[in-house]
N, C-alpha and C positions, 0 to 999 in steps of 0.2 A: 956447475955454475951457469953454463950456457942453457941447460935444460930449465933451470930455475928462472932464468931471464925470459925464455920463451913462454913459460907458463904464466909469468907475471904480465907479459904483453897480451897474451890471450885473455887473461882475466880482465884486464883494463878494457880491451876491445869489446868483450861481452858486456861489461858493465855500461860502457858508453852506448852500445847498441840497445840495451834494455832501457836506458834513460831516454834515448831518441824515440824508441817505440812508445814509451809512456807519454812523452811530450807530444808526439804526433797524435796519439789517442785523445789527449786532453784538448789539443787544438781542434780536432774533429768534433769533440763533444761541444765545444764552444760554438762552432759554426751551426751545428744542429739546433742548439738552444736558440740561437739568433733567428733562424728560420721560423721556429715554432712561435717565438715571441711576436714576430711580425704577423704571422698568419692568424694568431689568436688575439691580436690587439682589438680594442673596442671599435676602432674604425673599420674593421673587417665585418662587423655586424653578424658574427657567427657564420659567415660565408653561406648564407641561405639563398635559395633560388629567388631571383627577383630583387636582391638587395644591391645597393651600391658597393657594399663591402666585398661581395663576391667578385665584382668587376675589378676591384683593387687587388684581390687575391690572384686572379688569373693573370693580371698584368705583372705582378711580382714574380710569378712562376715563369712566365715567358721571358722576362728580363734575366732571370737566373739561368734559364736554358741558353739564352743567347750569350750570356757572359761565360758559361761553361764551354761554349763552342759547338753546341748541337746544331745540326742542320734542320731547318723547318721542312715539314712534309710537303708544303707547296710554297706559296709566296710569303706565308706567315705561319706562326706557331699555333694559331687558333683554328679550330674546326667548330664552326657554329652549328648549333642544334636547335631545331624548333620542337620544344617539348610540349606535350599535352598532359596536363595534370588536372584530372576531372574534366570540367568544361572549359578550363582556362588554358591558353597557350602562353608558355613562358620560355624566353630564350635561355639557352644553356651553351656552354663552351667547353670542349675538350682542348687541352693544351698538349701539343704533340711535337716532339723533335726526335732525331735519330742520329746514329753514328754508323758508318759503314765498316764492316769487318775487314780484317787484313788478309784472310785466306781467299785466294782467287776463286775457289769453288764454293766454300761455305758461306761467303759473304752474301750470296743470293738467298739465304735463309735468315729468319728473324727470330729473336727472342724479345718478348714484350716485357718491360718493367713498368708496372702501373701502380698508381696510388690515387685514391679519390680525395679531392681537396674541398668538396662541398661539406656543409654540415647543416644544422637545424635552424640557423638564423637566430631570431629573437622573438620574444613575445612582450606585449605591453600589459603590465599589471598595475592598476591604480595610477596610471600615468607614468610609470617607471619602465624603462626599457630593460628587460631581463635577457641578457645575451647568453647563448650557448656556444662557448668559445671552441669546443671540440679540439682540445690540445692532443689528446691521445687518438681521438677519432675525428679527423685523421690528419691533423697537422703533423703528427709524428711520422707517418708514412710518407707524406709529401716532402718533409725535410730530408728523410733518407733518400728519396728518389732524386732530389736535387743534388745531393752530395755524391750519389752514384754516378749521375750524369757528369759531374765535374771530374770525378776520378777516371772514368773510362775515356772521357775526351782527352785527358792528359796522358792516357796509356792505351791509345787505340791499337797499338801493335799487339796487345795482349788478346784482343778479340778476334776469334776466327769468324763467327757469324756476326751479322749486323744486329744492332740493338735499337729497339723503338722505346722511347720514354714517353709515357702518357700520364698526365694529371687528369683523371676522369672527373666529370661533372655529374651531378644528379644521381649519385650512388644511393643517397638516402631516400630518394623517391622511387627506387625500384631498379637500381643498376642500369639506369637509362643511358648514361654516358658510355658504358662498356658495350651495351647492346647496340648503340648507334655505331660505334667503331666496327663491331663485328658485322653488322648488317649493311652499312653504307660507307665502307672504307674504299675510297677511290685511289689511294696512293700506294698501298702495299698489298701484294697478292696474299690473300688469306690462306691459300694452300701452302704458302712458304713460311707461315708462322708456325714454329715447331714447339714453342714453350712460352708460358706466360707466368709472371709473378704478380700477385697483388700484395702490396705492402700496406696493410690495413691494421692499424692499432699496434704499433711496435714500441711503445714507450714504457713498458713495464717488464723489462728483461729480468731484473733481480727478483721482483715480486712474483713472477711466474716461474722462477727457477729455470729459465731458458727460453728458447724461441720455438714456437710451433711451426712446422713446415707441412701443414695439411695439404695433401695432394702430391707430395714428393714421390709417392708410389705410383702416380699416373705416368711417370717417365721410366722407361726401361733402364734399370740400374741406377735410377735417380736416388733411391734411399741409400744404397751402398756408398755412392760417391759423397753424398751429403754427410753421412755419419762418419766416414773415414776422415773427411776434411775437418769435421767438428772435433774429433778426437785429436787430430794433429794440432789444431789451433787452441785446444783447451776451451772449447765453446760448447755450451749445453744446448742440446736439441731435444724437442719433445714432439710427439704426435706426427710421425712421418707416414701417414696412411695413404691409401690410394683413393680416398674419397674427396670429391670436389666440394669445397666449402660453398654452401648455397647462399650465404648472406653477404657475400662480398663480390668484387668484380671478376673473380675466377669463374663464376657460374656461366655467363654467356660464352666464354671460351671453352669450358668443359663441355657444354651442350653441343658444340660443333666438332668435338673430338680432339681438341687441342689440349695436351697436358697442361695443367694449371695448378700453381702452388700458392697457398695463402701463408705469407709470413705474418705471424700474429703472436702477441704476448697476452692474449685473452682479456677478459673483462675485469681487469684489476683496478681500473680507474673509474671515476664517477661517470659511468656510461650514460650518454644522452642527458646529462645534467649540467646546470650552469657551473657546477664546481669542477668541471673537467678543464682545469687551468694549466698554463704552461709550467708553473713552478712545481708541479707535482711529478713531472716526468723524470725518468731515470736516463739522463743524457749520456752517462758513461756506458750504460747498457746499450743505448741506441748506437753509440760509436762502435761497440763490439759487434753489434748486428750488421752495421754498415761494412765493417772490415770483413766479416764473414761472407756477406753477400757479394762483395767485390771478388773474392776468391772463388766462391761457388759459381757465380755467373761466368767467370773466366773459364773455369773447368768445363762447364756445360757448353760454352760457346765453341770450344775446340774439340768436342767429341766428334768422331767420324760420322756418327749418326745420332740424331735425337728422335727416338721413336717412342710411341706410347707403350706402356707396359702391357703385357698380355691380358691382365685383369681389366685394365681400363679399355683396351681395344674390344674385349668381349662385351663390355657394357654399351658400346656404340653400335653393336649389331642390331638389326631390326627386332630380334627376339632376345636381346641381351638381358641378363638378370641383374637386379639391384635390390638391396635390402635396406630397410629402415626398421628400427625398433623404438619403442617409447612407452610412456605411461598414459593412462587415460581413466576417466571417470564417466559413468552414465548416471543420470538422475531423471526420474520421471514417476510413473505410476504403474500399478499392475492390478489385475482383478481376475476373478474366475468367471468363466462363461459356461452355463449349463446348456449344452447344445440340444439335448433331448427335450428340455423343458422350455426352450426359447426364452431363457432368463439369464440375466447377468448380474453379478454382485457389484457393489460399489467399489470404486478405486481406493487404493491406499498408496502411500508413498513407497517408492522402491528405488534402490540405487545399486550400483556395482562399481568396483574399481580394480585395477590390475595393470597388466602389461599387454602390449600388442606387438606383432611383427608384421611388416609389410614386405611382401615379395613382389617386386615389379617385373613384369614380363613384357619387354618391348615398350612401345610408346602408349599403348592403350589399356593394358590389362594389369591387374594386381590382385593378389590374394592377401587377406588379412585375418590370420588366426589370433585369438585373444585368450587369455586365461585370467579369470576374474573371481574375486569374492563377490557373491551376489546375495542381496537382501531383498526378498520378494514376498508377495502375499496378496490378500484380498479381505474384504469384509465377509463375514459368514454368520450363520444363525447363532453359533456359539460365541461369537465375538470376532476379533481380528485374527485372521489366519496369517502366520508368519513363518518363513523358512530362511535358514542360513544355508547357502549353497556355494558350490564351486561351479561356475559356468564356463563353457569353452565354445564360443561362437567361431565360425569360420565363414568369411564372406568373400564372394567374388565381386570385384569392382571393374567397371568399364568407364574410362575417361571420355566425357562428352564435351568438356570445355577446358581450356588451358592446356598446358604442356606438362606431361608427367614429370619431366626432369626440370621443369621451370619452377617458378615460385608459387603458382596457384594452379590447382586443378579441381574440377567438379565432376562427381561421378555418382550414378546410382549403384546400389549394391544389393546382393541377395545371397543367401546361404542357409546354413543349418547350424544348430547348436545342440550341445549336450550339457545337461545340468545334473549335478549330484548333490543332494541335500544331506547335510550331516546333523542338523538339529532344527527344532522349530516348536511353535506352540499354536494352538487354536483356543483362543480365550485364555483360561488359566491352565489348560491341559497340554502337557508335552505331547508332541506328535509321535505316534507309535509307528516307526518305519519298518519294524519287523513284521507287523501283521496287517496294518490298515493303510499306510501311506507309502507308496513306492518311493525309494530314494532316487531312482534314475528317471530322467525325463528327456525326451527328444523333441525337437521342434524346428521351426523355420523362422528366419528373420530377413527383413529387407528394409531399405531406406535410401536416404540421400546423404552424401558426405562431401566435404571439401577439405583440401589441404592448402593452407596459406602459409608459405615458408615452412617453419617448423611446427606450426599449430595444426592440429587435426580436429575438425568439428563434424558432427553428424546428427541426424535424426534416425532412430531405429524403431521399427515395429516388430514385435516378437510374439509368436503363438506356438503353443505346444501341440504336437501331434499325438502324443500319448496322454491318456487320461490318468488322473491320480485319484479317481473315485474309489472309495472303499466298498461300493456296492457294484456287483457285476451288472453290466447293462446300462449303468448310469455314466454318461459321458460328460466329464468336466475338464475344460482346458484352461491353462494359465495363459493370459494375454497381458502384454506390457508394451508401453511406449516410452522412449527415452530420448533425451537430448544428451549429447556426448561432447566432451572436450578432451583433447590429449596433446601431448608434447613429444615430438620425435627427437631422439638423441642425436 
């Protein structure tokens, strides 16, 4: 009887605890929804640079930071920025507060929790103001940041290290707010910042089947801790790689060697569209994300050491290696040059498409091998000469402008290629590769390229070194020029 009574008491306690947890999660969900609704209101004007709405947004965030009990970095929560956008100078503002850790030694080190609060503003169409509210991008991350600030302020004893909370401005204009903090931070020793989180687009947990933590692998043992905690909390994690996300505020931190993690539920919302409204977000999922990050940040803040992973540390060395892969297409023209006869044929359309790999070596150099389906040819006496080939160019790149690990780089390149032709025609006649037309071709290529964030563009000039003439002593080269565009994964 006594055992039965104890079991009944335990069951009732567990039930009440479950109900309390559900009620607490529902309450948090409501708070997050309220923040997003405020930040995406028409009065916020899409939180675009230069709008009155963005001023309202930064004031709202500062009031929430103050209400939560965060300490301002200086006399106020605002860090004003003089931004240059093209030829115009536009004022911007990062909103910064912090909490001091409870460990006497670890409190001198910092974890940064950041979320950008700016968005695209609005456009005028036929006299109507079309607002880009940016609910998922990134009122969602800003709302989670505010509630994390409120939680840790009420539970400061849980923090070993100190935590800096930053609502970044001008992310949409090129991560300018984050760059300003990294380059001109007067209040916190950059060498003491050991980890950074960017909470950018976290409103679609259910649609994404979990939360991406891209960059968790930049922290030593960061993935193991994150995954073990997720399993314990029945929380779904995805994409815990050691790659720094390039299109969010993690990038300027990662560039300086600080492990940086992008919390992200991917592009499931109407990205950069007026339809990205607050009513579409998964607030229960955002509440789960907030609860998970509360526990994860607490775990990280109390580790005896927050160190970069070995892979991430290698990437920071002067000759560190980094890889990118992607797809690309070349389109242009090609023709035959009869070197012995000082004659060239007319151009015909040519194109190729396939995959590329970029191997970056340090800050200045990169190699780019490609494997392509190649459609090439020339005008000829018998009609149009056409070949279907597999081409494998390999180019050496040297960065002359921009930063290799930044968002833009410009580089000349040069290299060699191998082409293997498997079919073709000259006029109505199939090419005889067994007797008259060599299948294999070697040549050189060079040009100028640029990488703009994830987009790769280039101009390439290509010339064969081997002749494919069917007559001994007659030298005929294949020459082509192409414009290229690619996308890096």
